[in-house]
mmCIF file as gemmi writes it, N, C-alpha and C atoms, coordinates in Angstrom:
data_model
loop_
_atom_site.group_PDB
_atom_site.id
_atom_site.type_symbol
_atom_site.label_atom_id
_atom_site.label_alt_id
_atom_site.label_comp_id
_atom_site.label_asym_id
_atom_site.label_entity_id
_atom_site.label_seq_id
_atom_site.pdbx_PDB_ins_code
_atom_site.Cartn_x
_atom_site.Cartn_y
_atom_site.Cartn_z
_atom_site.occupancy
_atom_site.B_iso_or_equiv
_atom_site.pdbx_formal_charge
_atom_site.auth_seq_id
_atom_site.auth_asym_id
_atom_site.pdbx_PDB_model_num
ATOM 1 N N . UNK Axp A 1 ? 3.05 -3.022 16.357 1 0 ? 1 A 1
ATOM 2 C CA . UNK Axp A 1 ? 3.565 -2.228 15.27 1 0 ? 1 A 1
ATOM 3 C C . UNK Axp A 1 ? 3.546 -3.082 13.993 1 0 ? 1 A 1
ATOM 4 N N . UNK Axp A 2 ? 3.2 -2.474 12.907 1 0 ? 2 A 1
ATOM 5 C CA . UNK Axp A 2 ? 3.091 -3.194 11.638 1 0 ? 2 A 1
ATOM 6 C C . UNK Axp A 2 ? 4.461 -3.372 10.985 1 0 ? 2 A 1
ATOM 7 N N . UNK Axp A 3 ? 4.533 -4.394 10.139 1 0 ? 3 A 1
ATOM 8 C CA . UNK Axp A 3 ? 5.739 -4.616 9.339 1 0 ? 3 A 1
ATOM 9 C C . UNK Axp A 3 ? 5.308 -5.09 7.96 1 0 ? 3 A 1
ATOM 10 N N . UNK Axp A 4 ? 6.183 -4.91 6.99 1 0 ? 4 A 1
ATOM 11 C CA . UNK Axp A 4 ? 5.924 -5.34 5.618 1 0 ? 4 A 1
ATOM 12 C C . UNK Axp A 4 ? 6.536 -6.726 5.42 1 0 ? 4 A 1
ATOM 13 N N . UNK Axp A 5 ? 5.751 -7.651 4.86 1 0 ? 5 A 1
ATOM 14 C CA . UNK Axp A 5 ? 6.293 -8.984 4.566 1 0 ? 5 A 1
ATOM 15 C C . UNK Axp A 5 ? 7.302 -8.882 3.43 1 0 ? 5 A 1
ATOM 16 N N . UNK Axp A 6 ? 8.366 -9.68 3.468 1 0 ? 6 A 1
ATOM 17 C CA . UNK Axp A 6 ? 9.301 -9.694 2.346 1 0 ? 6 A 1
ATOM 18 C C . UNK Axp A 6 ? 8.611 -10.224 1.086 1 0 ? 6 A 1
ATOM 19 N N . UNK Axp A 7 ? 9.04 -9.744 -0.074 1 0 ? 7 A 1
ATOM 20 C CA . UNK Axp A 7 ? 8.406 -10.106 -1.351 1 0 ? 7 A 1
ATOM 21 C C . UNK Axp A 7 ? 8.355 -11.615 -1.56 1 0 ? 7 A 1
ATOM 22 N N . UNK Axp A 8 ? 9.366 -12.338 -1.117 1 0 ? 8 A 1
ATOM 23 C CA . UNK Axp A 8 ? 9.393 -13.792 -1.314 1 0 ? 8 A 1
ATOM 24 C C . UNK Axp A 8 ? 8.3 -14.511 -0.516 1 0 ? 8 A 1
ATOM 25 N N . UNK Axp A 9 ? 7.759 -13.863 0.502 1 0 ? 9 A 1
ATOM 26 C CA . UNK Axp A 9 ? 6.74 -14.474 1.354 1 0 ? 9 A 1
ATOM 27 C C . UNK Axp A 9 ? 5.311 -14.188 0.9 1 0 ? 9 A 1
ATOM 28 N N . UNK Axp A 10 ? 5.149 -13.287 -0.061 1 0 ? 10 A 1
ATOM 29 C CA . UNK Axp A 10 ? 3.811 -12.889 -0.508 1 0 ? 10 A 1
ATOM 30 C C . UNK Axp A 10 ? 2.999 -14.064 -1.064 1 0 ? 10 A 1
ATOM 31 N N . UNK Axp A 11 ? 3.537 -14.879 -2.008 1 0 ? 11 A 1
ATOM 32 C CA . UNK Axp A 11 ? 2.734 -16.002 -2.523 1 0 ? 11 A 1
ATOM 33 C C . UNK Axp A 11 ? 2.283 -16.97 -1.427 1 0 ? 11 A 1
ATOM 34 N N . UNK Axp A 12 ? 3.162 -17.26 -0.474 1 0 ? 12 A 1
ATOM 35 C CA . UNK Axp A 12 ? 2.811 -18.16 0.63 1 0 ? 12 A 1
ATOM 36 C C . UNK Axp A 12 ? 1.659 -17.574 1.452 1 0 ? 12 A 1
ATOM 37 N N . UNK Axp A 13 ? 1.715 -16.289 1.748 1 0 ? 13 A 1
ATOM 38 C CA . UNK Axp A 13 ? 0.653 -15.632 2.505 1 0 ? 13 A 1
ATOM 39 C C . UNK Axp A 13 ? -0.675 -15.715 1.752 1 0 ? 13 A 1
ATOM 40 N N . UNK Axp A 14 ? -0.658 -15.403 0.46 1 0 ? 14 A 1
ATOM 41 C CA . UNK Axp A 14 ? -1.888 -15.413 -0.342 1 0 ? 14 A 1
ATOM 42 C C . UNK Axp A 14 ? -2.534 -16.795 -0.354 1 0 ? 14 A 1
ATOM 43 N N . UNK Axp A 15 ? -1.723 -17.846 -0.521 1 0 ? 15 A 1
ATOM 44 C CA . UNK Axp A 15 ? -2.244 -19.223 -0.512 1 0 ? 15 A 1
ATOM 45 C C . UNK Axp A 15 ? -2.781 -19.6 0.857 1 0 ? 15 A 1
ATOM 46 N N . UNK Axp A 16 ? -1.99 -19.343 1.89 1 0 ? 16 A 1
ATOM 47 C CA . UNK Axp A 16 ? -2.342 -19.778 3.238 1 0 ? 16 A 1
ATOM 48 C C . UNK Axp A 16 ? -3.637 -19.151 3.745 1 0 ? 16 A 1
ATOM 49 N N . UNK Axp A 17 ? -3.856 -17.883 3.405 1 0 ? 17 A 1
ATOM 50 C CA . UNK Axp A 17 ? -5.016 -17.177 3.932 1 0 ? 17 A 1
ATOM 51 C C . UNK Axp A 17 ? -6.115 -16.98 2.885 1 0 ? 17 A 1
ATOM 52 N N . UNK Axp A 18 ? -5.972 -17.62 1.734 1 0 ? 18 A 1
ATOM 53 C CA . UNK Axp A 18 ? -7.02 -17.621 0.723 1 0 ? 18 A 1
ATOM 54 C C . UNK Axp A 18 ? -7.369 -16.254 0.167 1 0 ? 18 A 1
ATOM 55 N N . UNK Axp A 19 ? -6.371 -15.411 -0.008 1 0 ? 19 A 1
ATOM 56 C CA . UNK Axp A 19 ? -6.629 -14.063 -0.528 1 0 ? 19 A 1
ATOM 57 C C . UNK Axp A 19 ? -6.709 -14.135 -2.051 1 0 ? 19 A 1
ATOM 58 N N . UNK Axp A 20 ? -7.903 -13.912 -2.585 1 0 ? 20 A 1
ATOM 59 C CA . UNK Axp A 20 ? -8.078 -13.895 -4.038 1 0 ? 20 A 1
ATOM 60 C C . UNK Axp A 20 ? -9.042 -12.796 -4.47 1 0 ? 20 A 1
ATOM 61 N N . UNK Axp A 21 ? -9.384 -11.9 -3.569 1 0 ? 21 A 1
ATOM 62 C CA . UNK Axp A 21 ? -10.336 -10.832 -3.87 1 0 ? 21 A 1
ATOM 63 C C . UNK Axp A 21 ? -9.783 -9.762 -4.801 1 0 ? 21 A 1
ATOM 64 N N . UNK Axp A 22 ? -8.481 -9.645 -4.904 1 0 ? 22 A 1
ATOM 65 C CA . UNK Axp A 22 ? -7.909 -8.559 -5.705 1 0 ? 22 A 1
ATOM 66 C C . UNK Axp A 22 ? -8.035 -8.806 -7.198 1 0 ? 22 A 1
ATOM 67 N N . UNK Axp A 23 ? -8.106 -10.043 -7.612 1 0 ? 23 A 1
ATOM 68 C CA . UNK Axp A 23 ? -8.317 -10.352 -9.02 1 0 ? 23 A 1
ATOM 69 C C . UNK Axp A 23 ? -7.044 -10.548 -9.805 1 0 ? 23 A 1
ATOM 70 N N . UNK Axp A 24 ? -7.18 -10.962 -11.075 1 0 ? 24 A 1
ATOM 71 C CA . UNK Axp A 24 ? -6.031 -11.306 -11.915 1 0 ? 24 A 1
ATOM 72 C C . UNK Axp A 24 ? -5.171 -10.107 -12.304 1 0 ? 24 A 1
ATOM 73 N N . UNK Axp A 25 ? -5.695 -8.904 -12.202 1 0 ? 25 A 1
ATOM 74 C CA . UNK Axp A 25 ? -4.917 -7.715 -12.556 1 0 ? 25 A 1
ATOM 75 C C . UNK Axp A 25 ? -3.926 -7.313 -11.487 1 0 ? 25 A 1
ATOM 76 N N . UNK Axp A 26 ? -3.893 -8.057 -10.395 1 0 ? 26 A 1
ATOM 77 C CA . UNK Axp A 26 ? -3.012 -7.74 -9.273 1 0 ? 26 A 1
ATOM 78 C C . UNK Axp A 26 ? -2.116 -8.946 -8.974 1 0 ? 26 A 1
ATOM 79 N N . UNK Axp A 27 ? -1.055 -9.142 -9.746 1 0 ? 27 A 1
ATOM 80 C CA . UNK Axp A 27 ? -0.184 -10.298 -9.515 1 0 ? 27 A 1
ATOM 81 C C . UNK Axp A 27 ? 0.611 -10.157 -8.212 1 0 ? 27 A 1
ATOM 82 N N . UNK Axp A 28 ? 1.045 -11.279 -7.627 1 0 ? 28 A 1
ATOM 83 C CA . UNK Axp A 28 ? 1.762 -11.252 -6.343 1 0 ? 28 A 1
ATOM 84 C C . UNK Axp A 28 ? 2.959 -10.317 -6.318 1 0 ? 28 A 1
ATOM 85 N N . UNK Axp A 29 ? 3.66 -10.185 -7.424 1 0 ? 29 A 1
ATOM 86 C CA . UNK Axp A 29 ? 4.85 -9.32 -7.427 1 0 ? 29 A 1
ATOM 87 C C . UNK Axp A 29 ? 4.498 -7.833 -7.351 1 0 ? 29 A 1
ATOM 88 N N . UNK Axp A 30 ? 3.227 -7.489 -7.506 1 0 ? 30 A 1
ATOM 89 C CA . UNK Axp A 30 ? 2.78 -6.09 -7.414 1 0 ? 30 A 1
ATOM 90 C C . UNK Axp A 30 ? 2.064 -5.8 -6.102 1 0 ? 30 A 1
ATOM 91 N N . UNK Axp A 31 ? 2.108 -6.748 -5.15 1 0 ? 31 A 1
ATOM 92 C CA . UNK Axp A 31 ? 1.391 -6.592 -3.89 1 0 ? 31 A 1
ATOM 93 C C . UNK Axp A 31 ? 2.335 -6.277 -2.73 1 0 ? 31 A 1
ATOM 94 N N . UNK Axp A 32 ? 1.847 -5.462 -1.836 1 0 ? 32 A 1
ATOM 95 C CA . UNK Axp A 32 ? 2.526 -5.199 -0.569 1 0 ? 32 A 1
ATOM 96 C C . UNK Axp A 32 ? 1.608 -5.712 0.525 1 0 ? 32 A 1
ATOM 97 N N . UNK Axp A 33 ? 2.181 -6.462 1.459 1 0 ? 33 A 1
ATOM 98 C CA . UNK Axp A 33 ? 1.389 -6.996 2.569 1 0 ? 33 A 1
ATOM 99 C C . UNK Axp A 33 ? 1.955 -6.454 3.876 1 0 ? 33 A 1
ATOM 100 N N . UNK Axp A 34 ? 1.102 -5.756 4.597 1 0 ? 34 A 1
ATOM 101 C CA . UNK Axp A 34 ? 1.467 -5.212 5.902 1 0 ? 34 A 1
ATOM 102 C C . UNK Axp A 34 ? 0.76 -6.069 6.944 1 0 ? 34 A 1
ATOM 103 N N . UNK Axp A 35 ? 1.522 -6.574 7.904 1 0 ? 35 A 1
ATOM 104 C CA . UNK Axp A 35 ? 0.953 -7.438 8.942 1 0 ? 35 A 1
ATOM 105 C C . UNK Axp A 35 ? 1.231 -6.87 10.325 1 0 ? 35 A 1
ATOM 106 N N . UNK Axp A 36 ? 0.331 -7.192 11.229 1 0 ? 36 A 1
ATOM 107 C CA . UNK Axp A 36 ? 0.491 -6.878 12.638 1 0 ? 36 A 1
ATOM 108 C C . UNK Axp A 36 ? 0.621 -8.207 13.357 1 0 ? 36 A 1
ATOM 109 N N . UNK Axp A 37 ? 1.771 -8.459 13.972 1 0 ? 37 A 1
ATOM 110 C CA . UNK Axp A 37 ? 2.028 -9.719 14.667 1 0 ? 37 A 1
ATOM 111 C C . UNK Axp A 37 ? 1.414 -9.708 16.064 1 0 ? 37 A 1
ATOM 112 N N . UNK Axp A 38 ? 0.99 -10.884 16.507 1 0 ? 38 A 1
ATOM 113 C CA . UNK Axp A 38 ? 0.577 -11.05 17.89 1 0 ? 38 A 1
ATOM 114 C C . UNK Axp A 38 ? 1.782 -10.686 18.751 1 0 ? 38 A 1
ATOM 115 N N . UNK Axp A 39 ? 1.557 -10.014 19.845 1 0 ? 39 A 1
ATOM 116 C CA . UNK Axp A 39 ? 2.656 -9.542 20.687 1 0 ? 39 A 1
ATOM 117 C C . UNK Axp A 39 ? 3.656 -10.659 20.989 1 0 ? 39 A 1
ATOM 118 N N . UNK Axp A 40 ? 4.913 -10.383 20.705 1 0 ? 40 A 1
ATOM 119 C CA . UNK Axp A 40 ? 5.983 -11.328 20.995 1 0 ? 40 A 1
ATOM 120 C C . UNK Axp A 40 ? 6.239 -12.37 19.921 1 0 ? 40 A 1
ATOM 121 N N . UNK Axp A 41 ? 5.564 -12.302 18.771 1 0 ? 41 A 1
ATOM 122 C CA . UNK Axp A 41 ? 5.742 -13.337 17.753 1 0 ? 41 A 1
ATOM 123 C C . UNK Axp A 41 ? 6.448 -12.829 16.492 1 0 ? 41 A 1
ATOM 124 N N . UNK Axp A 42 ? 6.892 -11.577 16.494 1 0 ? 42 A 1
ATOM 125 C CA . UNK Axp A 42 ? 7.598 -11.03 15.333 1 0 ? 42 A 1
ATOM 126 C C . UNK Axp A 42 ? 8.9 -11.806 15.122 1 0 ? 42 A 1
ATOM 127 N N . UNK Axp A 43 ? 9.186 -12.219 13.872 1 0 ? 43 A 1
ATOM 128 C CA . UNK Axp A 43 ? 10.424 -12.963 13.625 1 0 ? 43 A 1
ATOM 129 C C . UNK Axp A 43 ? 11.658 -12.085 13.844 1 0 ? 43 A 1
ATOM 130 N N . UNK Axp A 44 ? 12.735 -12.693 14.286 1 0 ? 44 A 1
ATOM 131 C CA . UNK Axp A 44 ? 13.968 -11.94 14.535 1 0 ? 44 A 1
ATOM 132 C C . UNK Axp A 44 ? 14.57 -11.415 13.245 1 0 ? 44 A 1
ATOM 133 N N . UNK Axp A 45 ? 14.512 -12.216 12.185 1 0 ? 45 A 1
ATOM 134 C CA . UNK Axp A 45 ? 15.067 -11.803 10.902 1 0 ? 45 A 1
ATOM 135 C C . UNK Axp A 45 ? 13.915 -11.572 9.927 1 0 ? 45 A 1
ATOM 136 N N . UNK Axp A 46 ? 13.518 -10.331 9.771 1 0 ? 46 A 1
ATOM 137 C CA . UNK Axp A 46 ? 12.371 -10.012 8.926 1 0 ? 46 A 1
ATOM 138 C C . UNK Axp A 46 ? 12.627 -10.308 7.449 1 0 ? 46 A 1
ATOM 139 N N . UNK Axp A 47 ? 13.869 -10.302 7.021 1 0 ? 47 A 1
ATOM 140 C CA . UNK Axp A 47 ? 14.193 -10.556 5.612 1 0 ? 47 A 1
ATOM 141 C C . UNK Axp A 47 ? 13.867 -11.99 5.209 1 0 ? 47 A 1
ATOM 142 N N . UNK Axp A 48 ? 13.87 -12.907 6.164 1 0 ? 48 A 1
ATOM 143 C CA . UNK Axp A 48 ? 13.566 -14.305 5.866 1 0 ? 48 A 1
ATOM 144 C C . UNK Axp A 48 ? 12.26 -14.756 6.513 1 0 ? 48 A 1
ATOM 145 N N . UNK Axp A 49 ? 11.433 -13.802 6.905 1 0 ? 49 A 1
ATOM 146 C CA . UNK Axp A 49 ? 10.173 -14.124 7.581 1 0 ? 49 A 1
ATOM 147 C C . UNK Axp A 49 ? 9.252 -14.91 6.662 1 0 ? 49 A 1
ATOM 148 N N . UNK Axp A 50 ? 8.59 -15.934 7.203 1 0 ? 50 A 1
ATOM 149 C CA . UNK Axp A 50 ? 7.645 -16.708 6.394 1 0 ? 50 A 1
ATOM 150 C C . UNK Axp A 50 ? 6.372 -15.915 6.121 1 0 ? 50 A 1
ATOM 151 N N . UNK Axp A 51 ? 5.558 -16.41 5.216 1 0 ? 51 A 1
ATOM 152 C CA . UNK Axp A 51 ? 4.306 -15.758 4.869 1 0 ? 51 A 1
ATOM 153 C C . UNK Axp A 51 ? 3.164 -16.111 5.795 1 0 ? 51 A 1
ATOM 154 N N . UNK Axp A 52 ? 3.428 -16.909 6.804 1 0 ? 52 A 1
ATOM 155 C CA . UNK Axp A 52 ? 2.407 -17.271 7.782 1 0 ? 52 A 1
ATOM 156 C C . UNK Axp A 52 ? 2.933 -16.953 9.169 1 0 ? 52 A 1
ATOM 157 N N . UNK Axp A 53 ? 2.026 -16.862 10.113 1 0 ? 53 A 1
ATOM 158 C CA . UNK Axp A 53 ? 2.449 -16.573 11.476 1 0 ? 53 A 1
ATOM 159 C C . UNK Axp A 53 ? 1.26 -16.289 12.351 1 0 ? 53 A 1
ATOM 160 N N . UNK Axp A 54 ? 1.528 -15.752 13.507 1 0 ? 54 A 1
ATOM 161 C CA . UNK Axp A 54 ? 0.472 -15.385 14.449 1 0 ? 54 A 1
ATOM 162 C C . UNK Axp A 54 ? 0.168 -13.903 14.239 1 0 ? 54 A 1
ATOM 163 N N . UNK Axp A 55 ? -0.693 -13.633 13.266 1 0 ? 55 A 1
ATOM 164 C CA . UNK Axp A 55 ? -1.019 -12.267 12.907 1 0 ? 55 A 1
ATOM 165 C C . UNK Axp A 55 ? -2.333 -11.839 13.545 1 0 ? 55 A 1
ATOM 166 N N . UNK Axp A 56 ? -2.398 -10.589 13.961 1 0 ? 56 A 1
ATOM 167 C CA . UNK Axp A 56 ? -3.61 -10.008 14.516 1 0 ? 56 A 1
ATOM 168 C C . UNK Axp A 56 ? -4.446 -9.403 13.396 1 0 ? 56 A 1
ATOM 169 N N . UNK Axp A 57 ? -3.77 -8.806 12.411 1 0 ? 57 A 1
ATOM 170 C CA . UNK Axp A 57 ? -4.442 -8.193 11.269 1 0 ? 57 A 1
ATOM 171 C C . UNK Axp A 57 ? -3.447 -8.101 10.116 1 0 ? 57 A 1
ATOM 172 N N . UNK Axp A 58 ? -4.003 -7.897 8.911 1 0 ? 58 A 1
ATOM 173 C CA . UNK Axp A 58 ? -3.152 -7.731 7.733 1 0 ? 58 A 1
ATOM 174 C C . UNK Axp A 58 ? -3.904 -6.903 6.689 1 0 ? 58 A 1
ATOM 175 N N . UNK Axp A 59 ? -3.142 -6.211 5.866 1 0 ? 59 A 1
ATOM 176 C CA . UNK Axp A 59 ? -3.703 -5.476 4.739 1 0 ? 59 A 1
ATOM 177 C C . UNK Axp A 59 ? -2.871 -5.848 3.521 1 0 ? 59 A 1
ATOM 178 N N . UNK Axp A 60 ? -3.558 -6.265 2.445 1 0 ? 60 A 1
ATOM 179 C CA . UNK Axp A 60 ? -2.909 -6.597 1.184 1 0 ? 60 A 1
ATOM 180 C C . UNK Axp A 60 ? -3.255 -5.467 0.219 1 0 ? 60 A 1
ATOM 181 N N . UNK Axp A 61 ? -2.232 -4.814 -0.322 1 0 ? 61 A 1
ATOM 182 C CA . UNK Axp A 61 ? -2.429 -3.645 -1.191 1 0 ? 61 A 1
ATOM 183 C C . UNK Axp A 61 ? -1.769 -3.889 -2.537 1 0 ? 61 A 1
ATOM 184 N N . UNK Axp A 62 ? -2.502 -3.611 -3.615 1 0 ? 62 A 1
ATOM 185 C CA . UNK Axp A 62 ? -1.918 -3.665 -4.957 1 0 ? 62 A 1
ATOM 186 C C . UNK Axp A 62 ? -1.218 -2.337 -5.209 1 0 ? 62 A 1
ATOM 187 N N . UNK Axp A 63 ? 0.063 -2.402 -5.519 1 0 ? 63 A 1
ATOM 188 C CA . UNK Axp A 63 ? 0.847 -1.194 -5.733 1 0 ? 63 A 1
ATOM 189 C C . UNK Axp A 63 ? 0.47 -0.46 -7.014 1 0 ? 63 A 1
ATOM 190 N N . UNK Axp A 64 ? -0.136 -1.158 -7.966 1 0 ? 64 A 1
ATOM 191 C CA . UNK Axp A 64 ? -0.487 -0.53 -9.243 1 0 ? 64 A 1
ATOM 192 C C . UNK Axp A 64 ? -1.858 0.143 -9.224 1 0 ? 64 A 1
ATOM 193 N N . UNK Axp A 65 ? -2.864 -0.537 -8.693 1 0 ? 65 A 1
ATOM 194 C CA . UNK Axp A 65 ? -4.227 0.003 -8.795 1 0 ? 65 A 1
ATOM 195 C C . UNK Axp A 65 ? -4.794 0.449 -7.443 1 0 ? 65 A 1
ATOM 196 N N . UNK Axp A 66 ? -4.064 0.239 -6.362 1 0 ? 66 A 1
ATOM 197 C CA . UNK Axp A 66 ? -4.468 0.636 -5.011 1 0 ? 66 A 1
ATOM 198 C C . UNK Axp A 66 ? -5.654 -0.144 -4.441 1 0 ? 66 A 1
ATOM 199 N N . UNK Axp A 67 ? -6.078 -1.228 -5.098 1 0 ? 67 A 1
ATOM 200 C CA . UNK Axp A 67 ? -7.094 -2.092 -4.478 1 0 ? 67 A 1
ATOM 201 C C . UNK Axp A 67 ? -6.48 -2.694 -3.229 1 0 ? 67 A 1
ATOM 202 N N . UNK Axp A 68 ? -7.311 -3.004 -2.27 1 0 ? 68 A 1
ATOM 203 C CA . UNK Axp A 68 ? -6.779 -3.598 -1.042 1 0 ? 68 A 1
ATOM 204 C C . UNK Axp A 68 ? -7.809 -4.511 -0.394 1 0 ? 68 A 1
ATOM 205 N N . UNK Axp A 69 ? -7.295 -5.378 0.455 1 0 ? 69 A 1
ATOM 206 C CA . UNK Axp A 69 ? -8.119 -6.303 1.232 1 0 ? 69 A 1
ATOM 207 C C . UNK Axp A 69 ? -7.602 -6.249 2.66 1 0 ? 69 A 1
ATOM 208 N N . UNK Axp A 70 ? -8.518 -6.123 3.597 1 0 ? 70 A 1
ATOM 209 C CA . UNK Axp A 70 ? -8.172 -6.136 5.012 1 0 ? 70 A 1
ATOM 210 C C . UNK Axp A 70 ? -8.557 -7.484 5.601 1 0 ? 70 A 1
ATOM 211 N N . UNK Axp A 71 ? -7.652 -8.079 6.351 1 0 ? 71 A 1
ATOM 212 C CA . UNK Axp A 71 ? -7.914 -9.368 6.989 1 0 ? 71 A 1
ATOM 213 C C . UNK Axp A 71 ? -7.864 -9.176 8.491 1 0 ? 71 A 1
ATOM 214 N N . UNK Axp A 72 ? -8.888 -9.659 9.177 1 0 ? 72 A 1
ATOM 215 C CA . UNK Axp A 72 ? -8.921 -9.533 10.625 1 0 ? 72 A 1
ATOM 216 C C . UNK Axp A 72 ? -8.447 -10.823 11.292 1 0 ? 72 A 1
ATOM 217 N N . UNK Axp A 73 ? -8.404 -10.788 12.595 1 0 ? 73 A 1
ATOM 218 C CA . UNK Axp A 73 ? -7.897 -11.925 13.377 1 0 ? 73 A 1
ATOM 219 C C . UNK Axp A 73 ? -8.689 -13.203 13.095 1 0 ? 73 A 1
ATOM 220 N N . UNK Axp A 74 ? -9.99 -13.083 12.913 1 0 ? 74 A 1
ATOM 221 C CA . UNK Axp A 74 ? -10.827 -14.26 12.667 1 0 ? 74 A 1
ATOM 222 C C . UNK Axp A 74 ? -10.391 -14.972 11.394 1 0 ? 74 A 1
ATOM 223 N N . UNK Axp A 75 ? -10.228 -14.229 10.313 1 0 ? 75 A 1
ATOM 224 C CA . UNK Axp A 75 ? -9.818 -14.84 9.049 1 0 ? 75 A 1
ATOM 225 C C . UNK Axp A 75 ? -8.394 -15.376 9.121 1 0 ? 75 A 1
ATOM 226 N N . UNK Axp A 76 ? -7.524 -14.642 9.773 1 0 ? 76 A 1
ATOM 227 C CA . UNK Axp A 76 ? -6.129 -15.074 9.87 1 0 ? 76 A 1
ATOM 228 C C . UNK Axp A 76 ? -5.955 -16.306 10.754 1 0 ? 76 A 1
ATOM 229 N N . UNK Axp A 77 ? -6.881 -16.534 11.669 1 0 ? 77 A 1
ATOM 230 C CA . UNK Axp A 77 ? -6.776 -17.709 12.525 1 0 ? 77 A 1
ATOM 231 C C . UNK Axp A 77 ? -7.323 -18.962 11.853 1 0 ? 77 A 1
ATOM 232 N N . UNK Axp A 78 ? -8.072 -18.787 10.76 1 0 ? 78 A 1
ATOM 233 C CA . UNK Axp A 78 ? -8.617 -19.923 9.991 1 0 ? 78 A 1
ATOM 234 C C . UNK Axp A 78 ? -7.75 -20.167 8.768 1 0 ? 78 A 1
ATOM 235 N N . UNK Axp A 79 ? -6.493 -20.362 9.004 1 0 ? 79 A 1
ATOM 236 C CA . UNK Axp A 79 ? -5.526 -20.541 7.929 1 0 ? 79 A 1
ATOM 237 C C . UNK Axp A 79 ? -5.828 -21.785 7.113 1 0 ? 79 A 1
ATOM 238 N N . UNK Axp A 80 ? -5.785 -21.637 5.792 1 0 ? 80 A 1
ATOM 239 C CA . UNK Axp A 80 ? -5.977 -22.783 4.877 1 0 ? 80 A 1
ATOM 240 C C . UNK Axp A 80 ? -4.723 -23.639 4.839 1 0 ? 80 A 1
ATOM 241 N N . UNK Axp A 81 ? -4.892 -24.915 4.635 1 0 ? 81 A 1
ATOM 242 C CA . UNK Axp A 81 ? -3.724 -25.812 4.53 1 0 ? 81 A 1
ATOM 243 C C . UNK Axp A 81 ? -3.455 -26.157 3.099 1 0 ? 81 A 1
């Protein structure tokens, strides 16, 4: 089941997974990130969930212009440091 990352975790997610396809018109505070966790890895407290984890898939959506980027398991497993 999908969940929405907390707003405070969005910048960390973008850096960690190298998401820059949306462009400068889509600042982090205007993005919603929906993630699908690997079974059994969902954090207990979603309000303090980090921007990284064991994700199966993710979708980054700009709330203003509706641009989006889909990330699959392959990209999410090659996390940038």
